[in-house]
N, C-alpha and C positions, 0 to 999 in steps of 0.2 A: 769588348768583352764583358767591360765593366759597368756598360752601359745596360747590356742585359741583364745582369746579374741585378740591377740594381730596378727595371724592369720588372720582373720574377718576385723580387721582394717587395714593391711598392702594390704590384698585383695582390699578394698572397694576402697582404695587411688589408687590403680593400676588401677582399672576399671576406676574410674573417671579420673585420665588423660588418657587413652586412647579411653576415650570417646567423649572429647573435639575434636572439630575439628581442623585441622589442619590450621588455618587462612593461611599461607606462601603458602601451598600445595594447598588450596581456592582459592587464589589470583593468584597462576600460571597459575589454571586450567581454571579461569575466563580469563587470559590475552591468554592463547592456545586459548581456544573455541573463542573470538573476533578473535584471527590471522586466524584461519581454515574459520571460516565463512566470512572476508574477503578475504583470496585468492578462496576461492567459488563464491565469487560475479564474476556475470558476467559485465563488466564494457559496458555500450552502445557504439557499435561500429557502425561508421558510414557506409551506404548502401552505395552500389558501383553504378555508373550509374546515372542515371537522371529518369527514368522512373520505375514504378511499375513493377515487377520482377513478371516472369510468374509463378515460385515455390509461389510467397506469393499468387497469384489467385489462383493456385491448391490447396491452402494449406486450403484457406478459403471455396474451394467448398466442402472437405472432412470435414472442422469443422463444417460446418453451411449451414442448408438444407431449402426449401419452405423461401429464401429471396427474395425480390425481388429491384428495386429502388438502385443496387449497384453504388456508384461512387468512385472512387480509387484515390485516392492521394497520391504522395511521397514527402518525405523530407529526411533531413538529417539522422534521426536514423531510421525511419519505414515507411511500407506502411500502408497505411490508406483507408481502404473500409467502407464507410459510407451507411446504409442498412434498408429495413424495415424488422424486422423479421416476423415469421410464425403468429403471434399477431397484425402486422400493429406498432409496437412499434420502433419507428428511435433508431438505434444504428451503435458505430462503433467499429471495430475490428482494432488491431494494429500488425503487424507482423513484427519482429525484421530481422537481416542481416542474419540469416538463415531462413527464410520463417517460422518462428513459433510462432502461436498467442502468443503474452503476456497478453494481456487482452481486455477487452471490457467497453465499458462506453454506459450508456443508461440515459435517463432521470430520475428523482425521485423526489419526493414530500418531503417538511421538514417533513411532518406526519410521510415518512419514516425512519426518523433517531431514531437511540435510544431516548427512552423517556427521559433520563439521559442528552441528549447532548442536546435535544429543551428545555431543563428547562437551563440549561446552555448558549446557545447563548442567550435566552429569558434575563436572567441577565444580562451576560458581554457585549452584543451588542445588548441593547433594543434602542440605536440610530438609529440604522443602520437597513433598510428595506431588506426583504427575498427575496430573488431573485432565477434563476436558483438552482437546486441541480441536483448534477451529479453523479450516483453512477458509481465506476470503480469496475470491477468484475476481480481477477489477474487470470489470470491461473497459477496455482502453479506448474505444470509441466516445467515453464519455468522460471529461475530466473533472467533474465534479467530485470533490472531497467525502471520504467516508466518515461516520460515525461507529466505531464500537464499543463497548464498555465505556460508555459515556465520554469519551476522548474521541476527536477529531484527527484523522491521519491523509496526509495525500494519497491519492489513487495509485495502487502499486497491489501486485499479489504477494501474502502476506498469511505467516501461519500465526496465529494466537494461542498461547498455553498456557491456561489457568494452574497457579502454584498456590499451595499455600504450607505453613509450616504448622508447628507442633502448636504453635499460640495461637493456631486458627488464624494468619493475617495473611488474605490474601493476595496474590502479586499476578498480574499479566505480563507475559513477554510476546514481543513482534519479532518473528523471524523470516527475514527475506528470504528470497530464494537462492541464496547466495550463501546460505549458513549464518549469516551475520544476527546475532543476539542481541536485541536489546531492552531495557527495560520498559514497558507501554504503561502500564496502571498500577496503583497500588489501590486494594479494592475492598472495603470491610465489609460491604453488601453483594459480595459474589456468591451466590448460593453454588455448593458444589453437592 
């Protein structure tokens, strides 16, 4: 009987030791995962030339139908087309150096933000007036990062809300789909 109890105790101790997470292995795997994400990440590459590429226009025609009032612009990183979609909503689409859709922007309302974000903004930014809200819809098939308000951010769906206080110091907040609110940019040159 004494041997059985000793054997059970030994088995319990052995199982508990092997059941403990290997913190060194976990730390290493987190570093490896971070490194892999960094290597996979496609950094912004400047567009060649000074005009909108023919390939971007072709890609837009494939990506969107029933659009009107297209206005194309070209900057250092994106070919951008502003247009009205089939519902008459003003949108913009951004194409990268490979003429692949990075994402779209469209106007949104403060009430479109997750409720938790609305409450957070009301609490922490009560001295600011609410101004335009923009929704960025990421193209998940393209890992190219986006630039809005002069700031680069990782590709993900986000709302951006422009706020200004009585001193006319505009700020831009980024709100993710879970309602997490974060400071994005302080912009003295945002036009309200």
